[in-house]
Structures are given as C-alpha cells and as structure tokens.
LUMDORO-665546 format. One record per residue: residue in one letter; x, y, z of N, C-alpha, C, O in turn. Coordinates in pm, whole numbers, padded with zeros to 5 digits, always signed. Layout:
# LUMDORO-665546
aXYZXYZXYZXYZ
...
This chain:
# LUMDORO-665546
m+00722-01062-01165+00659-01022-01042+00675-01128-00934+00709-01095-00820
v+00652-01255-00966+00665-01362-00867+00809-01373-00820+00833-01392-00701
t+00903-01363-00912+01045-01371-00873+01079-01261-00774+01148-01286-00676
r+01031-01141-00798+01057-01030-00707+00992-01056-00572+01052-01025-00469
q+00872-01112-00570+00804-01142-00444+00878-01248-00364+00899-01233-00244
v+00919-01355-00433+00992-01461-00365+01124-01408-00310+01156-01429-00194
l+01198-01339-00393+01326-01284-00349+01307-01182-00238+01384-01180-00142
g+01205-01098-00249+01176-00999-00145+01150-01065-00012+01196-01016+00092
y+01076-01175-00013+01049-01247+00111+01179-01297+00173+01202-01278+00292
f+01263-01361+00092+01387-01417+00146+01487-01309+00189+01565-01331+00282
v+01486-01196+00124+01573-01086+00165+01527-01033+00301+01610-01005+00388
r+01396-01019+00320+01345-00970+00448+01353-01076+00558+01352-01043+00677
n+01359-01203+00518+01364-01315+00613+01478-01408+00574+01453-01520+00530
p+01603-01363+00589+01718-01439+00536+01738-01577+00598+01812-01658+00542
k+01675-01607+00710+01690-01740+00772+01574-01833+00738+01567-01945+00790
a+01482-01789+00653+01366-01870+00616+01408-01990+00533+01496-01982+00447
v+01342-02103+00560+01362-02227+00484+01224-02289+00466+01150-02304+00563
d+01189-02325+00344+01057-02385+00321+01056-02457+00188+01144-02437+00104
s+00955-02541+00168+00937-02614+00043+00865-02526-00059+00819-02417-00026
l+00857-02574-00182+00784-02504-00287+00640-02477-00244+00592-02364-00254
e+00571-02582-00194+00433-02563-00152+00423-02467-00035+00332-02384-00031
g+00514-02477+00060+00513-02387+00175+00530-02242+00132+00462-02153+00182
i+00621-02220+00039+00645-02083-00010+00521-02034-00084+00475-01922-00063
a+00467-02117-00170+00350-02075-00248+00230-02048-00159+00155-01953-00183
r+00210-02130-00055+00091-02115+00029+00106-02007+00135+00016-01924+00150
w+00215-02007+00208+00226-01919+00324+00318-01801+00301+00283-01688+00337
r+00432-01824+00244+00528-01716+00228+00479-01613+00127+00500-01493+00146
m+00414-01658+00022+00366-01564-00079+00253-01477-00022+00240-01361-00059
v+00173-01534+00067+00068-01455+00132+00133-01341+00209+00088-01227+00204
d+00240-01374+00281+00314-01271+00356+00369-01165+00263+00360-01046+00292
e+00426-01207+00151+00486-01112+00056+00379-01024-00007+00399-00903-00020
v+00268-01082-00046+00160-01005-00106+00105-00905-00004+00077-00790-00038
l+00088-00949+00119+00042-00858+00224+00141-00743+00241+00101-00627+00252
h+00270-00774+00243+00372-00670+00255+00361-00569+00140+00369-00448+00163
l+00342-00618+00019+00330-00529-00097+00203-00443-00087+00207-00324-00120
h+00094-00501-00042-00031-00425-00030-00020-00319+00080-00068-00207+00063
v+00044-00354+00191+00061-00256+00299+00150-00142+00250+00122-00025+00277
s+00257-00176+00179+00347-00073+00127+00276+00019+00028+00290+00141+00037
a+00200-00038-00064+00128+00042-00163+00020+00127-00096-00002+00242-00135
t-00047+00071+00005-00149+00146+00077-00087+00262+00153-00142+00372+00156
h+00029+00239+00213+00101+00345+00285+00134+00460+00191+00112+00576+00224
e+00185+00427+00073+00219+00530-00025+00095+00608-00069+00100+00730-00083
s-00016+00538-00090-00139+00604-00132-00193+00696-00023-00236+00808-00050
l-00192+00648+00101-00239+00731+00212-00153+00855+00227-00205+00965+00246
a-00021+00839+00219+00070+00954+00231+00042+01054+00120+00042+01175+00144
w+00019+01007+00000-00008+01094-00115-00136+01173-00092-00141+01294-00119
l-00241+01106-00043-00369+01172-00019-00361+01271+00097-00425+01376+00093
v-00285+01238+00201-00266+01330+00314-00189+01453+00268-00224+01565+00305
e-00083+01433+00190-00003+01545+00139-00089+01643+00060-00063+01763+00063
r-00188+01594-00009-00275+01679-00090-00393+01734-00012-00476+01808-00066
g-00402+01699+00115-00506+01753+00201-00641+01687+00187-00739+01735+00245
l-00650+01577+00112-00779+01510+00095-00813+01424+00216-00929+01413+00255
l-00712+01364+00274-00731+01285+00395-00662+01353+00512-00563+01424+00495
q-00717+01330+00630-00655+01378+00753-00595+01258+00825-00650+01148+00820
c-00484+01280+00892-00420+01176+00970-00414+01224+01114-00357+01329+01142
t-00473+01147+01204-00472+01186+01345-00397+01080+01425-00404+00960+01396
y-00327+01127+01526-00246+01040+01611-00299+01045+01753-00342+01150+01800
g-00295+00933+01820-00331+00927+01961-00227+00847+02035-00165+00758+01978
p-00207+00876+02161-00107+00802+02237-00140+00652+02242-00251+00613+02278
g-00044+00572+02206-00062+00428+02209-00146+00372+02096-00182+00254+02100
h-00180+00452+01996-00262+00406+01885-00191+00431+01752-00108+00521+01740
q-00225+00350+01656-00174+00373+01521-00245+00496+01464-00354+00530+01507
p-00182+00562+01366-00249+00677+01302-00383+00634+01242-00398+00523+01191
l-00479+00724+01249-00611+00701+01190-00632+00799+01075-00594+00916+01085
f-00692+00752+00967-00713+00833+00848-00861+00856+00827-00943+00767+00850
s-00895+00976+00782-01034+01008+00751-01037+01114+00642-00940+01188+00621
l-01149+01121+00573-01168+01221+00468-01185+01358+00533-01260+01372+00629
d-01116+01458+00479-01139+01595+00523-01271+01638+00461-01280+01650+00339
p-01376+01662+00542-01507+01691+00485-01509+01812+00394-01589+01818+00300
v-01422+01909+00420-01415+02028+00335-01366+01991+00195-01398+02058+00097
q-01289+01883+00186-01229+01842+00059-01315+01740-00017-01269+01685-00118
l-01436+01713+00029-01521+01613-00038-01537+01641-00187-01521+01547-00266
p-01569+01762-00230-01582+01785-00375-01452+01754-00451-01456+01695-00559
e-01339+01794-00395-01210+01767-00459-01182+01618-00461-01129+01566-00559
a-01218+01548-00354-01198+01404-00348-01283+01333-00452-01237+01240-00518
e-01408+01377-00468-01495+01317-00569-01441+01341-00710-01448+01254-00796
k-01386+01460-00733-01328+01492-00864-01208+01402-00891-01196+01346-01000
l-01120+01387-00793-01003+01302-00811-01043+01157-00831-00985+01088-00915
l-01141+01111-00756-01188+00974-00771-01239+00948-00912-01213+00842-00970
a-01311+01044-00968-01360+01030-01106-01243+01024-01204-01246+00947-01300
e-01140+01105-01180-01021+01104-01267-00948+00971-01256-00901+00918-01356
l-00937+00917-01135-00865+00791-01113-00938+00673-01174-00878+00569-01200
t-01068+00689-01197-01146+00582-01257-01105+00560-01402-01118+00449-01454
v-01056+00664-01467-01017+00653-01608-00867+00667-01630-00820+00651-01743
a-00790+00695-01524-00645+00716-01537-00573+00633-01431-00634+00591-01334
p-00441+00609-01449-00364+00535-01351-00353+00611-01218-00368+00733-01213
d-00327+00538-01111-00310+00593-00978-00185+00681-00974-00076+00631-00998
p-00198+00812-00945-00083+00901-00948+00015+00874-00836+00131+00911-00848
s-00026+00812-00727+00066+00785-00618+00159+00669-00651+00260+00649-00584
a+00125+00592-00756+00205+00474-00791+00332+00512-00867+00424+00432-00875
g+00337+00632-00921+00457+00674-00995+00481+00587-01116+00387+00533-01175
d+00609+00572-01153+00646+00492-01269+00708+00359-01227+00804+00314-01289
k+00656+00297-01123+00714+00173-01071+00679+00058-01161+00570+00051-01218
e+00775-00035-01172+00751-00158-01248+00703-00265-01154+00738-00265-01036
d+00623-00357-01204+00581-00472-01124+00678-00585-01140+00661-00691-01081
C-alpha cells in the first residue's frame, strides 16, 4: 500500500523532489487525501446512482449531496447491511 501511495504521488507529480522525511510528512498526506477523495467520489456516485442521495448543481458551485428523504427507509436498511458487510461501491479493488 505505501509503495503504491509513494509511486502514485510521483506519477501525479513527476517533477517532485523531496527527502524521506519530507515524503513521509507532507507528500504522503497529499497521497492519502487523494485516495480518500477518490474513494469518497466513488461512494457518492454509487449512492446517487441508486437514488439514495441527490446531487444538485448550482452555477459557480461544486455539486452538493443530500439524502433523498423518500429513500430514508432504504438508506437505513443499506446502512445496517454495510455495518456487517463490505462496502459495495469498493468493488474488488486491492489495497
């Protein structure tokens, strides 16, 4: 996992140069943030596709996400299932 994170950072930032401590302290934070944003994006897309979340757009604003109130019972059911099972939006990805 760390090797993939380090390599991912350098692939996205091919001109980056830093020491071991610099990479561990600052670059890895960037890589972890990138991974979390990517995973969150996939999860939001999965929930929107299933109609549990709504995505609204406004001029000059990033998309906003909210629970579809009509889907609250279905959302609660899925949440209970996810508590005992793996996240279905994650697929079969390796870490």
